[in-house]
ZAKOLZA-828105 format. One record per residue (C-alpha): residue in one letter; y, x, z. Coordinates in steps of 0.2 Angstrom, whole numbers, plus 5000, padded with zeros to 4 digits. Last residue first. Example, Ala and Ser with C-alpha at 12.3 -4.5 7.8 and 13.67 -1.06 7.14 Angstrom:
ZAKOLZA-828105
+------+-------+------+------+
! type ! north ! east !   up !
+------+-------+------+------+
!    S !  4995 ! 5068 ! 5036 !
!    A !  4978 ! 5062 ! 5039 !
+------+-------+------+------+
END
This chain:
ZAKOLZA-828105
+------+-------+------+------+
! type ! north ! east !   up !
+------+-------+------+------+
!    A !  5331 ! 5601 ! 5338 !
!    P !  5331 ! 5612 ! 5323 !
!    N !  5345 ! 5625 ! 5323 !
!    D !  5346 ! 5632 ! 5307 !
!    T !  5358 ! 5648 ! 5304 !
!    E !  5365 ! 5653 ! 5287 !
!    H !  5377 ! 5667 ! 5284 !
!    V !  5385 ! 5676 ! 5268 !
!    L !  5383 ! 5662 ! 5256 !
!    E !  5395 ! 5667 ! 5242 !
!    M !  5408 ! 5655 ! 5235 !
!    A !  5410 ! 5646 ! 5218 !
!    A !  5428 ! 5644 ! 5213 !
!    W !  5431 ! 5626 ! 5208 !
!    W !  5440 ! 5628 ! 5191 !
!    E !  5432 ! 5642 ! 5181 !
!    G !  5438 ! 5646 ! 5165 !
!    P !  5441 ! 5665 ! 5170 !
!    K !  5433 ! 5669 ! 5186 !
!    A !  5442 ! 5662 ! 5202 !
!    E !  5450 ! 5674 ! 5214 !
!    P !  5468 ! 5668 ! 5211 !
!    V !  5462 ! 5650 ! 5218 !
!    P !  5461 ! 5636 ! 5203 !
!    M !  5475 ! 5624 ! 5203 !
!    Q !  5473 ! 5606 ! 5208 !
!    M !  5485 ! 5590 ! 5209 !
!    S !  5482 ! 5586 ! 5190 !
!    R !  5465 ! 5591 ! 5192 !
!    M !  5462 ! 5575 ! 5204 !
!    L !  5469 ! 5563 ! 5192 !
!    E !  5459 ! 5571 ! 5177 !
!    D !  5443 ! 5570 ! 5187 !
!    W !  5446 ! 5553 ! 5193 !
!    Q !  5451 ! 5547 ! 5175 !
!    K !  5434 ! 5556 ! 5169 !
!    R !  5423 ! 5547 ! 5181 !
!    R !  5430 ! 5530 ! 5175 !
!    L !  5427 ! 5535 ! 5157 !
!    D !  5409 ! 5541 ! 5160 !
!    D !  5403 ! 5533 ! 5144 !
!    D !  5416 ! 5544 ! 5136 !
!    S !  5404 ! 5558 ! 5138 !
!    R !  5404 ! 5575 ! 5149 !
!    P !  5411 ! 5572 ! 5166 !
!    V !  5415 ! 5587 ! 5174 !
!    L !  5406 ! 5592 ! 5192 !
!    A !  5389 ! 5590 ! 5186 !
!    Q !  5385 ! 5601 ! 5172 !
!    N !  5390 ! 5618 ! 5179 !
!    L !  5382 ! 5613 ! 5196 !
!    D !  5366 ! 5609 ! 5189 !
!    Y !  5356 ! 5598 ! 5202 !
!    D !  5338 ! 5601 ! 5201 !
!    D !  5333 ! 5604 ! 5218 !
!    T !  5343 ! 5589 ! 5224 !
!    T !  5362 ! 5592 ! 5232 !
!    E !  5370 ! 5597 ! 5247 !
!    L !  5389 ! 5601 ! 5245 !
!    Y !  5402 ! 5609 ! 5253 !
!    M !  5420 ! 5609 ! 5247 !
!    F !  5434 ! 5620 ! 5253 !
!    L !  5452 ! 5616 ! 5249 !
!    R !  5465 ! 5627 ! 5250 !
!    R !  5482 ! 5618 ! 5252 !
!    R !  5486 ! 5621 ! 5272 !
!    L !  5469 ! 5621 ! 5277 !
!    L !  5458 ! 5607 ! 5269 !
!    F !  5440 ! 5603 ! 5271 !
!    I !  5429 ! 5594 ! 5258 !
!    R !  5411 ! 5588 ! 5265 !
!    V !  5400 ! 5582 ! 5251 !
!    R !  5381 ! 5575 ! 5254 !
!    L !  5367 ! 5571 ! 5243 !
!    I !  5374 ! 5574 ! 5225 !
!    G !  5359 ! 5573 ! 5213 !
!    K !  5369 ! 5567 ! 5197 !
!    N !  5365 ! 5549 ! 5200 !
!    R !  5372 ! 5550 ! 5218 !
!    G !  5388 ! 5559 ! 5210 !
!    D !  5390 ! 5545 ! 5198 !
!    E !  5389 ! 5532 ! 5211 !
!    L !  5402 ! 5541 ! 5222 !
!    V !  5414 ! 5542 ! 5207 !
!    E !  5411 ! 5525 ! 5202 !
!    P !  5414 ! 5518 ! 5219 !
!    W !  5432 ! 5526 ! 5218 !
!    V !  5436 ! 5538 ! 5233 !
!    A !  5445 ! 5528 ! 5246 !
!    R !  5450 ! 5542 ! 5260 !
!    H !  5450 ! 5554 ! 5246 !
!    Y !  5463 ! 5546 ! 5238 !
!    A !  5474 ! 5548 ! 5251 !
!    K !  5470 ! 5566 ! 5254 !
!    Y !  5475 ! 5570 ! 5237 !
!    R !  5492 ! 5559 ! 5240 !
!    E !  5496 ! 5568 ! 5255 !
!    I !  5492 ! 5586 ! 5246 !
!    V !  5504 ! 5580 ! 5232 !
!    E !  5517 ! 5575 ! 5243 !
!    A !  5517 ! 5591 ! 5252 !
!    D !  5519 ! 5602 ! 5236 !
!    D !  5510 ! 5619 ! 5234 !
!    K !  5498 ! 5612 ! 5222 !
!    L !  5480 ! 5610 ! 5230 !
!    D !  5470 ! 5626 ! 5229 !
!    I !  5452 ! 5628 ! 5224 !
!    T !  5435 ! 5633 ! 5233 !
!    L !  5416 ! 5629 ! 5232 !
!    G !  5401 ! 5631 ! 5243 !
!    F !  5386 ! 5625 ! 5237 !
!    F !  5369 ! 5618 ! 5243 !
!    R !  5352 ! 5615 ! 5236 !
!    M !  5338 ! 5605 ! 5243 !
+------+-------+------+------+
END
């Protein structure tokens, strides 16, 4: 299993933030299925003001660069979702050139098995 921490900002608009949250209370089934098909096992998205933090757990063969953005016209519904989400987001100032969701560095990990 692999895991990733990513961050992005929402646009500084209370209505946009509420709309983003509403969409994520009812993610389109095609988007969830696409994630499963690409190897996403678990997603957690956290919000602080307008800063998002996304935690992903994936299969070992998951390719973050290939999976987050739809690549073909066969994936029209996923592409529509991506465009809709991007209309509400903006990269964080710390993002590398061309990076949308900025990858975060893991600085600590603790496992506490039962």
